[in-house]
N, C-alpha and C positions, 0 to 999 in steps of 0.2 A: 504493500500500500504506500501511498505517497504522504509525505509530510506536508503540512499546510502552513502558509504564511498569511497573516491577516491583511486585509485592507482596512485601514483605520476609519472609524466612523467620523463624520464631520464634527469638528471640535464643539460647535455650538449645540450639538445634540448628544454630546458624549455622556452626560449624566443620565439622560432619559434612555439612551441606547444600552448602556452597560449595567447600571445599577439594578433595575427591576429584574432582569433575567438571572442575576447571580444572587440576589438577596434571598429569594424564596428557597432555593436549594440549600443555602447555608442555614437558613432558619430551620428547615426540616432536619438537617443533620445535627444541629445544636440541640433541638428540642427532643429528639427521638429518645435518648437515654432517660431523661428525666420524666417524660410523659409516660413511658412504659413502666418506670419504677413505681409510680403511684398506683398503677393498676395491678401490681403483683399480688396484693392480698385478695383481690377479686378473682384473679386467675387461679390462685391456690384454692379458693373456695369452690371454683368450678371444675378444675381438672385434678386437684389433689396433688400428691407427691411433693409436699412442701419442702422436703429436704433437698430437692433438686431445683428449687425455684430460682436460686441465685444464678443458675446457668442461663436463664433467659437474658440476663444482662451480660454475663461473662462471655457467652458464645458470640453474641453480637459484637462485643468489644474486640474480641480476637479477630473475627472476620473483617471488621472495618479497618483494623490496624494493618492487617496483612494486605488488604485491597488497596490502600492508599498509594503505596509505591507502584503497584501494577497499573493503576489508572494514570499516574503521572507519566510512566513510560509509554503506555498506549496512546495517551493524549499527544505526546510528542511525535508519535509515529503516524497516527491516523486522523489527527485533528481534535482540538479541545472541545469545540461545540458538539461534534458528533458523539464523542465519548460522554459528554454530559447528558445527552439524550439517552444513551444506552444505560448509564447509571440510574437515571430517573425511572426508566422502564423496569429495570431489575428491582429497584426499591419499591415501586408500586405493585409489581406482581407479587413480591414477597409479602407486602402489607396485606394484600387480599388473601394470600395463603395463611398468614397469621390469624386473620379474622375468622377463617373457616376451619382452623385446626381443631379437631375433636379431642386430641390427646396431647399431653405435654411433650412427648418425643417429636411429634409432628410440628408442634409449635416451636420447639428448639431448632428443628431443621429449617423452618421458615425464617426464624430469626437469624440464622447463619446466612441465609440467602439475602436477607434484608441488610445485614452488615456488609455483604459483598457489594451491594448497590450503594448503601449509604456511605461507605468508605471513600467513594469517589466524589461525593458532592462537595465537600469542603476543599479537597485538593484541586478539583477541576474549576471551582469558582475562583480560587486564587490564581490558577494558571490562565483562565480567561481574562481576569483583570490585568495580569501582566502582559497578555497578548494585545489587548485592545487599548490600554491606557498608556500614554507616554510616561517614561520613568519619573520625570519631575512631578507629575500630577498623581502618582500612585499613592502618595501618603494620604491624601484626602479620601480616596476610595477605599484604601485599606482600613481607614478609620470607620467608615460606614460598615464594612464587613465585621470588624471587631465588635462594634456596638451591637450589631445584629446577632452575633454569636452569644454575647452576654444576655441579650433580650430573650433569645430562644431558650437558653438554659434556665432563665428565671421564670418565664411564662409557662414552660413545660409542666412543672408540677401542678400549677393551678389548673391548667387546661386538662391535664390527665385526670386529676381528681374530679373535676366537674363532669367531664364526659363519662367517666366510669360510673359516677353516681347517677347520672341521668339516663344513660342508655346501655350501660354494661361495658365490660372490657373489650368486647369485640369491636365496639364503635371507635375505640382509641386507634385501632389500626385502619379502620375504614375511613377515618378522618383524613388520612394521608392522601387518599386517592384524588379528591378534587384539587387539593393543593399541588400534588404532583402533576396533574393534567395542566393546570394553569402554568406551572413552571416550564413544562415542555413547550407550550405555545410561546412563552416569552423567550426561551432559549433559541427557538427556531427563527426568531426575528433578529438575532444577532447577525452582524455582517458576515457574508460568505468569505471564505479564505481562498487564496490562490495556491494551487498545488505546485509543489516543486518536484524535482526528479529524484530526490533522496529516497533510498530504500533501506530497510533493515528488518530484522526478525524480532520476535518476542522471546524473552529469556524464561522459558518454562522451568528449567532446573533451578534457576535462581529463585523463582517464585516458590518452588517446593521447599528449598532450603530456608528461605525467609520464614515460611510457615513453621518449619521445624524449630526455628529459633524463637519466634514470638510466642508460640503456644506454651512451651514450658516456662518461658520467662514470665508471662502474665499470670500463669498459674502459681508460680513461685511468689510473685509480688502479692497476689491475693492472700497467700498464707501468712504474710508478714504482718497483717493488720492486728493480729493478736499473738503476742509473744508467748510461746508454749514450747517447753523442751521436747515434748512428744512429736512435734512436727519437724524437728531438725533433720532426721534422716531423709524424709520425703522432700524437704526443702533442698537439701544438698544434692539429691538425685536430680531434681528438676533443674537446678542451676548448672549441674554438670552437663546435662543434655543440652541446655541452652548454649553453654560455652562451646561444646563440640560442634553444634550446628552453626554457630557464629564463625568458628574457625573455618569450617567447610564452605560457608557462604562467601567469606572473604577470598578464599583460595579460588573458588569457582568464578567469582565476579572479576577477578584479575585476569582470567583466561577466556571469559565469554566474549564472543565477537560483538554482541549487542547487550551489555549487562543491564540488569534490572535497576540496580542502584548506581548512581553516578559517583563512584568512589574517587574518581579523579578530582571531583569538586571538593571532596572532603579533605583533600590535601591543601586546599586554599585556606589560610588562617581565618579570613573573614567569613567563609562559609561555615566551618565547623563551630566557630564562636557564635554565629547567629543561630545555628541549630541548638546549641547548648542553651542559649537564651530562650528559645522556644520551649525547650524541655522544662526549664525552671519556671517559665511563665505558666505552663500548664500545671506543673506540680503545685505552685503556690495557690493558684485560683481554685483548683480542685480540692486541695486540702482545706481551704477556708470554707468553701461552699458545702463540703461534706460534714464538717464538725461544728461550724458556727451555730446551725440550728439546734444541735444537741446542747451546746453551751447555753444558748438563750433559754432553752426549756429546763435544763437540769439545774444550772447555777442561778440564772436570773428569774426562774419561776414563770416564764412566759408560756402561753399555750402554743400549740402548733401554728395556729393562724397568726398569732402575734409574732412568733419567730419569723414567719415569712415576711411580715410587714417590716420587721426590724432589719431584714436583709436588703430591702429596697434602696436605702441610701448607698450601700456598698455597690450594688449592681448598677445603679444609675450613675454613680461616680466613675466606675470602670468604663461604662459606655461613653460617658461624656468626655472622659480623659482620652479615650481612643480617638474620638472624632477631633478633639482639639489638637492632639499630637499629630494626627494626619494632616490637618490644616497647616500646622506650623512647619511640618516637613516640606509640604508642597510650596510654602511661601519662602522658606529659607534655604532649602536644599540640604540642611543638616539633619543627620539621623541619630548618631550614637549619643549625642549629648542629652537627648531627652530621657532614655532609660537610665543613663548614668546618673543624672541628677534626680530624676523622678523616683527610681527604685531606692535611692539613698533615703529619701523622705519616707517611702513605704517601710523600709527596714527600721527606721527610727520610731515610727508609730507602733510597729509590732513589738519592738523592745519595750517601749513604754507600756503597752498592754500587758506584756509578760510581768511587768513590775506592779502595775496599778489596776489592772482590769477588774478585780473583785471590788474595788472601792468605787467604781463607776456605776451610774444608773444604766438601765437598758438603753435609754435614748442617747446618753453620753457615749456609751460604747459604740452604738451604731454610727454616730457621727465621726468618731475617731477612726473607725474602720473606713468610712467614706473618704477621709482625708488621704489615707494610704491608698485606697482604691483609685482615686483620681489620677495618681501617678502610675498605677500598676498596669494600665492598659497600653502603655508605650512599648513594652518589651516585645510582645508577639508581633505587633505591627512593624516595629523596626526589624525584627528577624525576617519577616516575609519580604519586606522591601529589599533587604540586604542580599538574601539568597537569590532573588530574581535578578538583581543588578549584577551579581557575580556570575551567575549561570549564563546569562545572555539569552537571546530570543529562541535559540534552538533547543534549549534545555529547560524551558519554563515549567513544563509539567514535572520533570524530575526534581527541580528546585522546590516547587510548591509541595510535592509529595514528601520530600526530605524534611521540610519544616513541620508538616502535619504529622509525620511519623514520630518525629522528636517530641512534638507536643502530646501526642497520644500516650507514648511510653512515659513521658514525664508526668502526665496526669495520673496514670496508674501508680507510679512510684511515689508521687507526692502524697496521695491518700494513704498508701500503705505505710510510708515513713511516719506521717503524722499519727496514724493509728498505733503504730508500734511504739512510738515515744509515749503516747498517752497511756496505753495499756501497761507499758513497762513501768512507768512512774507510779501508776495506781497499784500495780502488783508489788512493787518494792515498798510502798507505803502501807497498804492494807489489802491483802488478797481478797478479803470478803467484799470490799468496795469495788475491786476490779471485776469480780463476778457479777455484782449488782449492775455496774455500768454496762457490761456486755449485754446483760438482759435488757437494759434500758435502750440500747442501740437497736436491739432486735424487736422489742415489744413496745417501746415508747416510755416516756418519763412517768407514766402511770404506775410503774413498779414502785415508786417512792411512796405511793398512797398506802401501801401495806406495812410501812415502817412506822415506828414511834416518831413523834416530832423531834426528839433529841437525836435519834439515829439518822433520820432524814437530813437534819441540819449538818451532822458530821459528814455524811456522804457528800453533800453539796460543797462543803469546805475542802474536802480532799480532792474532789473533781476539779474545783476551781484552781487549786494548787497545781494539779497535774496539767491543766491546760496552759500553764506557763510554758511548758515544754513544746506544746503545739505552736504557740506564737513564736517562740525562738526558732523552731524548725523552719517555719515559713520565712522568718527573717533571714535565715541562712540561704534559702533559695534566692531571696531578693539580693543578698550580697553577692552571690555568684553572678547574677545578671549584671550588677554594677561593675564587677571585675571584667566581665566579657565586653561590656559596652566601652569601658575605659581603654581597653586594648584592641578595640575593633579597628582594623586597618582601613576599611571603607567607611568613612565618616561623613561623606557628602554625596549627593546625587549630582 
């Protein structure tokens, strides 16, 4: 097949031409995980097999993580617009199969297929943006995408809970169909590309080895969220398998005529530093969004609805900060300075929370988080702009896929690392509190209602003390971003 080079849309129509077709796929990809997570109790009540329920999320995460680099390479070979339509069709077909699944194994199979489609939506949106938007203007457009990602992740739980309550869990998956159809119509309106004479093949062995690396790695990371000596042999085996697969993948990629991963780009300091920024950005945001609702409910005594409202300042700040940073990059051409300064402020607010969070009211805590969040959105945006600038127009798909893969792996590691620190500190302080907290994570803070007031107060104090470790862990991720941004060779567009 031929590789395609775009014809740029008229500058005066650039926003209207580019943004609507890529915003909706990004929203679908961002909202999918959180929408389905809220429907899990209803799925368990309908299909049973509660012990396997977490695989509905894990199987989709593994499939989407593996699919991202494949779509990046296929987009560079066959055209980014065409592959976006393919990804949307796969995602919609899988959504229909999920809604029709009569048993949990069939639902899991459909979720894997849905992940194989959804894994391309974010990557291809980034590649299309790089293809259609001039480098100097990409900052503003990346800001819109980053804000949309945060909005999708925030709206997802609310939408999922409402749809499940009104029409049942099947409707959660059916809701994707009209949105996907609208997205396809909009994508087809993007400018046509001019084919070139370049030809290449797809790296199937690399795809297989990448799967063999990511599958045990994500399974190992999922085991880390609760430190338990009994899991060490299984954890070691999974990590050994992932390490062996990674070594084989690197060896194979260096010899493949058309490698799946652009390893030659990883030798460029600006590229791997940007990927590490993307990984730490995903790690910090995921860790915060995973554990802050628990903090608000257990320590601050908020209801689940109040906890959601208290997160709005943070998510709104991250979205606003992304848009503002994108605008500033487009106007000044500078990139690295924004995460370097911004994440320093984020790290300072997190250290402050580690010291004084229990003394703050709920509202005060929410607004301190918002101050840090306002600067936090600059990291992923700068990472995407940098990898696209370094990769050049022929490797936009591979560059976008690399940043997305880094973000996905970082998100999984961030939640696991924060969970391991939290449970580890609780275990060292009071094993009984650690067990109670684990029950609260699975069943909700209502577990505290069965305790005496004195015992419940002690549990809250110990949990609040352990959360200092979570804030410091996320601050470490922010400091790594600062270090990468400070040493980033590509500092201007």
